[in-house]
C-alpha positions in Angstrom: 55.2 111.9 63.3 51.7 112.1 61.8 49.6 115.3 61.8 47.2 113.4 64.5 49.9 113.5 67.2 51.1 116.7 66.2 47.8 118.4 66.8 47.3 116.8 70.1 50.4 117.4 71.2 50.2 121.0 70.2 48.4 121.7 73.4 51.2 120.7 74.9 53.7 123.1 73.6 52.8 126.2 75.2 53.9 127.1 78.5 50.8 127.1 80.1 49.7 123.9 79.1 53.2 121.9 80.2 52.6 123.9 83.7 49.0 122.5 83.8 50.7 119.4 82.8 52.6 119.2 86.2 51.0 117.4 89.1 49.1 114.6 87.0 50.3 111.3 86.7 49.5 107.6 85.2 50.8 106.0 88.8 48.0 105.7 91.6 47.9 104.7 95.5 46.1 101.8 95.9 46.0 102.2 99.9 47.8 101.2 102.9 51.0 102.7 101.7 51.2 100.7 98.5 52.3 102.0 94.9 50.6 101.3 91.3 52.8 101.4 88.3 51.0 101.3 84.7 53.7 99.9 82.8 52.9 100.1 78.5 54.4 97.6 75.8 53.4 98.0 72.2 52.0 94.7 70.7 53.9 92.4 73.1 51.0 90.4 74.7 50.6 87.5 73.0 52.0 83.6 73.4 55.5 84.4 73.0 55.8 87.2 75.6 53.3 87.3 78.0 55.0 84.9 79.7 58.3 86.7 80.1 56.3 89.8 81.4 54.7 88.0 83.9 57.5 86.6 85.0 59.5 89.8 85.2 56.6 91.8 87.0 56.4 89.3 89.7 60.0 89.6 90.0 59.9 93.0 90.6 56.6 93.0 92.8 58.8 90.6 94.8 61.7 92.6 95.1 60.0 96.3 95.6 57.0 94.9 98.7 54.0 97.0 98.1 54.4 97.9 94.6 52.1 96.5 92.3 52.5 96.8 88.6 49.4 97.1 86.1 50.8 95.9 82.6 48.9 97.1 79.5 49.5 96.5 75.8 48.7 98.5 73.0 48.4 97.5 69.4 50.8 98.2 66.8 48.4 100.0 64.5 47.8 103.6 65.7 50.4 103.5 68.8 52.0 107.0 68.2 48.3 108.3 68.1 47.2 106.5 71.7 50.5 108.2 73.0 49.3 111.7 71.7 46.1 111.4 73.1 47.5 110.1 76.5 49.9 113.0 76.8 47.4 115.7 75.7 44.9 114.0 78.4 47.8 113.4 80.9 47.0 109.9 81.3 50.6 108.7 80.2 51.4 105.5 81.5 54.4 105.9 84.1 56.4 103.6 82.3 56.3 103.4 78.3 57.8 101.3 75.6 58.6 103.7 72.7 61.0 104.6 69.9 62.9 107.7 69.5 60.8 109.4 67.5 57.6 109.9 69.4 59.7 110.0 72.5 61.7 113.2 71.0 57.6 114.6 70.2 56.5 113.9 74.1 60.2 114.9 75.7 59.1 118.5 73.8 56.1 118.5 75.0 57.6 118.2 78.8 55.9 114.6 79.0 59.2 112.6 79.3 61.6 112.2 82.7 65.0 113.5 81.8 67.0 110.6 82.9 70.3 112.2 82.2 69.3 114.7 84.8 67.8 112.5 87.3 70.1 109.9 87.1 73.4 110.5 85.2 75.5 107.3 86.1 72.8 105.5 84.4 74.6 106.1 81.0 77.6 104.2 82.1 75.1 100.7 81.8 74.3 101.2 78.0 76.2 101.2 74.4 77.5 104.6 73.8 75.6 104.6 70.3 72.2 103.5 72.1 72.7 106.1 75.0 73.3 109.1 72.2 70.3 107.8 70.3 68.1 108.6 73.4 69.7 111.9 74.1 68.0 114.8 72.5 68.4 118.6 72.0 66.6 120.8 69.7 64.5 124.0 69.5 62.0 123.4 71.9 63.4 120.9 74.9 65.9 120.7 77.5 69.0 119.0 76.0 69.1 115.6 77.8 68.5 111.6 77.8 64.6 110.8 77.9 64.4 106.8 77.6 66.5 104.1 78.7 67.6 102.2 75.9 66.1 98.6 75.8 66.8 96.8 72.4 68.4 97.1 69.0 68.1 95.7 65.8 69.9 95.7 62.6 70.9 93.3 59.7 73.2 91.8 56.8 73.0 92.4 53.2 71.8 89.2 51.5 73.1 88.6 47.7 72.0 86.2 45.1 75.5 84.7 43.9 74.2 83.6 40.9 73.2 87.0 39.6 76.3 88.4 41.3 78.3 86.1 38.6 76.0 86.7 35.7 76.2 90.2 36.0 80.3 90.2 36.9 79.4 92.2 40.4 81.7 92.3 43.3 80.3 91.8 46.8 80.7 95.2 48.2 82.1 96.8 51.7 81.0 100.3 50.8 78.2 102.3 49.7 80.8 103.8 46.8 81.2 100.1 45.6 77.9 99.3 45.6 77.6 102.4 43.3 80.7 101.1 41.4 79.1 97.8 40.4 76.0 100.0 39.1 78.5 101.1 36.2 79.2 97.2 35.4 75.4 96.2 36.0 73.5 98.4 33.6 75.5 97.3 30.0 75.1 93.9 31.3 72.1 93.2 33.3 70.3 96.7 33.5 66.4 96.1 33.0 66.6 92.3 33.4 66.8 92.0 37.1 67.1 94.8 39.6 70.4 95.4 41.6 69.4 96.7 44.6 67.2 99.1 46.3 65.3 102.1 44.8 65.0 104.5 47.6 67.6 105.6 50.2 66.3 106.6 53.2 67.8 109.2 55.9 69.4 106.2 57.5 71.4 105.5 54.2 72.5 109.2 54.2 73.9 109.0 57.4 76.1 105.4 56.3 77.2 107.4 53.6 78.5 110.2 56.1 75.8 113.0 55.2 75.9 115.5 58.0 71.8 115.0 58.8 71.4 118.1 61.3 73.5 121.0 62.7 75.3 120.8 66.4 72.5 122.3 67.9 70.1 119.8 66.1 68.3 122.7 65.2 68.2 122.5 61.4 68.5 119.6 58.5 71.6 119.7 56.7 71.6 116.9 54.1 71.1 119.3 51.6 74.8 119.7 51.3 77.4 118.8 48.4 78.0 115.4 50.0 74.2 115.1 50.3 74.0 115.9 46.6 76.1 113.6 45.4 75.0 110.6 47.1 71.2 111.4 45.2 73.2 111.9 42.2 74.3 108.3 42.6 71.0 107.3 42.8 69.4 108.6 39.6 73.0 107.3 37.6 71.8 104.3 38.9 68.3 104.6 37.7 69.6 105.9 34.3 71.8 102.2 34.2 68.3 100.2 35.4 69.9 99.3 38.0 66.4 99.2 39.6 63.0 99.7 38.2 60.2 102.2 38.2 58.1 99.5 40.1 60.7 99.7 42.3 60.4 103.5 43.2 57.1 103.2 45.2 57.8 99.6 46.7 57.5 98.8 50.4 60.2 96.6 52.0 58.1 93.7 51.7 58.1 94.3 47.6 61.9 94.6 47.6 62.1 91.3 49.6 59.3 89.7 47.0 61.5 91.1 43.9 64.6 89.1 46.0 62.6 86.1 46.9 61.6 85.5 43.1 65.5 86.0 42.1 65.6 88.7 40.3 67.1 91.2 42.6 70.8 91.0 43.4 71.0 92.7 46.6 68.6 93.1 49.9 69.2 94.9 53.0 68.0 92.0 55.0 67.6 90.7 58.2 68.3 87.7 60.4 64.7 86.6 59.9 65.0 86.7 56.3 67.8 83.6 56.2 64.8 81.1 57.5 62.7 82.9 55.6 64.4 82.2 52.1 65.1 78.5 53.4 61.5 77.8 53.5 59.8 80.1 51.0 62.2 80.4 48.0 64.4 77.4 48.2 66.0 77.8 44.5 67.2 81.6 45.7 68.3 80.4 49.1 70.5 77.9 47.3 72.6 80.4 45.5 72.1 83.3 48.6 75.1 84.9 50.3 75.5 87.2 53.4 77.7 89.7 54.0 77.9 92.8 56.2 75.5 95.9 56.0 76.8 98.2 53.2 78.1 101.5 54.7 80.6 104.1 54.2 80.7 104.8 57.7 78.8 102.7 60.3 76.0 100.4 59.8 72.6 101.6 60.7 70.4 100.0 64.0 67.2 100.7 65.1 66.3 101.2 68.8 63.5 100.7 71.0 63.3 102.4 74.4 61.9 102.6 78.3 60.7 106.0 78.6 59.5 107.5 81.9 56.2 109.5 82.7 57.6 113.4 84.0 54.6 113.5 86.4 54.1 110.3 87.4 53.3 110.8 91.3 55.7 107.6 91.9 58.4 109.1 89.6 61.3 107.2 91.3 60.0 103.8 91.4 59.0 104.3 87.7 62.5 105.2 86.9 63.5 101.9 88.9 61.3 99.8 86.8 62.7 100.9 83.7 65.8 100.2 84.6 65.2 96.9 86.0 63.4 96.1 82.5 66.4 97.3 80.5 69.0 95.6 82.7 71.7 93.3 81.1 70.2 90.0 82.1 66.4 91.0 81.8 67.5 92.4 78.0 69.4 89.0 77.3 66.4 87.0 78.4 64.0 89.2 76.2 66.6 89.5 73.0 66.7 85.9 73.0 63.1 85.4 72.3 62.5 88.1 70.1 65.6 87.8 67.8 66.8 91.3 68.8 70.1 92.4 69.9 71.1 94.2 73.4 71.6 98.0 74.4 73.7 97.5 77.7 77.3 97.0 77.6 78.8 93.9 77.2 75.7 92.1 76.6 76.5 91.5 72.9 79.4 89.5 74.2 77.2 86.4 75.6 77.9 83.3 73.8 74.2 83.8 72.5 75.0 86.0 70.0 78.6 84.6 69.0 77.6 81.2 68.1 80.2 78.8 66.1 79.7 77.1 63.2 79.6 78.1 59.1 75.6 77.7 58.5 74.4 80.8 57.4 72.6 81.4 60.9 76.0 81.3 62.9 77.6 83.6 60.3 75.3 85.9 60.3 74.5 86.1 63.7 78.2 86.7 64.4 78.2 89.4 61.7 74.9 91.1 63.3 76.8 91.1 66.9 79.8 92.8 65.3 77.3 95.6 63.6 75.9 96.0 67.0 79.0 97.0 68.4 80.2 99.0 66.0 76.7 100.7 64.4 75.1 103.8 64.9 70.9 104.8 65.1 71.5 107.2 62.1 68.0 108.2 61.6 67.5 111.5 64.0 64.4 111.3 66.1 63.5 114.9 64.7 63.1 113.7 61.2 59.4 112.2 61.0 57.3 109.5 59.0 55.8 112.6 57.2 59.6 114.0 56.6 60.9 110.3 55.3 57.5 110.2 52.5 58.4 113.5 51.8 62.2 112.6 51.1 61.4 109.7 49.2 58.7 111.6 47.0 61.4 114.1 45.8 64.0 111.4 45.3 61.8 109.8 42.9 61.2 113.2 41.4 65.0 113.7 40.9 65.3 110.1 39.3 62.6 110.8 36.8 64.6 113.8 35.9 61.7 116.5 37.1 63.8 118.3 39.9 67.6 118.5 40.2 69.0 116.3 43.4 69.9 119.6 44.8 66.5 121.0 44.5 64.8 117.6 45.8 66.9 118.0 48.7 66.3 121.7 49.2 62.8 121.2 48.9 63.0 118.1 51.9 65.1 120.2 53.9 62.8 123.3 53.8 59.9 121.2 54.9 61.2 119.9 57.5 63.0 122.6 58.7 59.9 124.4 58.7 58.0 121.6 60.5 60.8 121.7 63.6 60.6 125.4 64.2 
C-alpha cells in the first residue's frame, strides 16, 4: 500500500475515527421502500465486460424487487488511492472489487464487513485457499474474513527447448531443481543467455517454504535461516551469470521481452503468453515448451475479492449482492470471458477448464486448472507494494555483494515490521 493510502487511512485508525465512521455508508433509499446499492468494479467497464455486468445487475434486480444497483467502474490508475479517499470521506460503495492488500488496510480501519462473523456458512462455497487468503488477522483488526473470493489467476512456466538443449538443462519441477540447473548453466551459457528471472518476490519465498509471518500475523519472519539460504541461491545464480545486471531492475514485461527475443530459457508465464508468443515471436514459439509453475511447496495464485462496506445502510442486501456476483454460476460466466479461474468450490472441474486435446493451449489449461486445485495465495496482505520494492532493492544489494543475504532480509523485515506496528 502506498504512502497516500496509509496517510488517508490513518485518520480512521483511531478509536474516535472508527466510531464516527459508523452510520455512514454508500447505499441510499430512493423512496417508496426501494433500495439503491452502489457497486464498484476496477477497470471492467469496456466492450468485453459491460454487457456481462449489465445482465448480472438486471438479473439481481429482477430477483430482488425494489433494489436498484448503481454500477460504477474506476480506472486502474490510482485505484487504491481512490479507495482510501472514499474510506476517509465515509463514502465507500456498498460492494467493492479489490485485492487482499487494500482490503487488509480498509479492514484494519473498520471499513469492511467481517463476513465470517455475519455469515459463517459462506465459507463452504469457496476453495479453502481462497477463503484463507480473504481471512485476515493482525495487530489492528478483529480476526475475520473481509471479502468473498471472486476470481483467481495463476500460470505455467514456459521454456525454450532449443536453449534448454544447448545449455544441457533439465525441465525443473522444484525451485531446488532450478538452482541445480544454474550450476550447469553457468559454465556452458552464463552471460550468453539469461536462465531465469533475476529477483524473487515474497511469493517466491512462500513457494520455497519460507515462513513469511508468525502465527499471530503480527511480525514478518522470512529472515530466518531458510529465507537466507533462499537468497543465497540467487547470489550463486548471479555469480554463475544466470541473469544479467539489466534483469536486476527489469519488470515482468522486460522479462517477457527477453524470453520473446530467444535469449532467456525460463519464464513465469500465463496462458495469454502462449498466443502472444505464437503471434509475436513465432521463431521462439516453434521451440517453446510448457510445464507447471516451479515451486518447492504449492504454486502461487493471485486473488480478487468482492468486499462489503461495513457501514452500508443496507448491509444485508449488499452482502447478498456480493454473494450473487461470486456464486459459481456467475463466476464461471465471468471467468470464461476474462480467462481467469474460479474461486468457488467445484467450478474448476467445469469442462471449459479441462479441455481435451494435445495442443499447447489445452495442455496449459489443464495444467493451470490443477494448480488452482493445489495452489496457495502466498503474498501476505500485510506485505505492501512498498515492502515489495524494498525487498527487491535489498536483494539486488545482496547479489552485488554490498550486503549479506542475512543483512538484506533483516533490513526488509525490520522496515516491514515497523510499518506493520
